[in-house]
C-alpha positions as CSV (number, residue, x, y, z in Angstrom):
1,M,39.5,-81.5,29.0
2,D,37.3,-78.6,30.2
3,K,36.3,-77.8,33.7
4,Q,32.9,-79.3,33.5
5,E,34.2,-82.6,32.1
6,L,36.8,-82.7,34.9
7,Q,34.2,-82.0,37.5
8,Q,32.1,-84.9,36.2
9,K,35.1,-87.3,36.3
10,V,35.9,-86.3,39.9
11,K,32.2,-86.8,40.9
12,A,32.4,-90.3,39.4
13,I,35.5,-91.0,41.4
14,Q,33.9,-89.6,44.5
15,S,30.9,-91.9,44.1
16,K,33.1,-94.9,44.1
17,R,34.6,-94.1,47.5
18,E,31.8,-95.8,49.4
19,V,32.7,-99.1,47.6
20,L,36.2,-98.9,49.1
21,V,34.9,-98.1,52.5
22,R,32.5,-101.1,52.4
23,L,35.4,-103.3,51.1
24,L,37.6,-102.1,54.0
25,A,34.9,-103.4,56.4
26,Q,35.2,-106.9,55.2
27,P,36.8,-109.1,57.9
28,E,38.5,-111.5,55.4
29,L,40.3,-108.9,53.4
30,G,43.8,-109.9,54.6
31,T,46.8,-108.1,53.2
32,L,44.6,-106.4,50.6
33,R,43.5,-104.1,53.4
34,I,46.7,-102.2,53.0
35,D,46.0,-101.5,49.3
36,V,42.4,-100.5,50.0
37,T,43.5,-98.2,52.8
38,Q,46.1,-96.6,50.5
39,A,43.5,-96.2,47.7
40,L,41.2,-94.4,50.2
41,E,44.0,-92.1,51.3
42,E,45.0,-91.2,47.8
43,M,41.4,-90.7,46.8
44,D,40.8,-88.4,49.7
45,D,43.9,-86.4,48.8
46,L,42.8,-86.1,45.2
47,L,39.4,-84.9,46.3
48,A,40.9,-82.4,48.7
49,E,43.2,-81.0,46.1
50,F,40.4,-80.7,43.6
51,A,38.3,-78.8,46.2
52,Q,41.2,-76.4,46.7
53,V,41.7,-75.8,43.0
54,F,38.0,-75.5,42.3
55,P,36.3,-74.2,45.5
56,G,32.6,-74.4,45.6
57,T,32.2,-77.3,43.3
58,G,31.0,-79.7,46.0
59,A,33.7,-82.2,45.5
């Protein structure tokens, strides 16, 4: 996998973040809220690490 392909995949992941944020706002989420919160935390960590490895990519 080259750098460009990796950047495209990370951008696709980044675009899905808003779906999790909207899901987290649902009042009837119940115990699934824990999993959604964890997914958001892990996604944010991944995006932060990507930005460190490839600075200036906008991720």
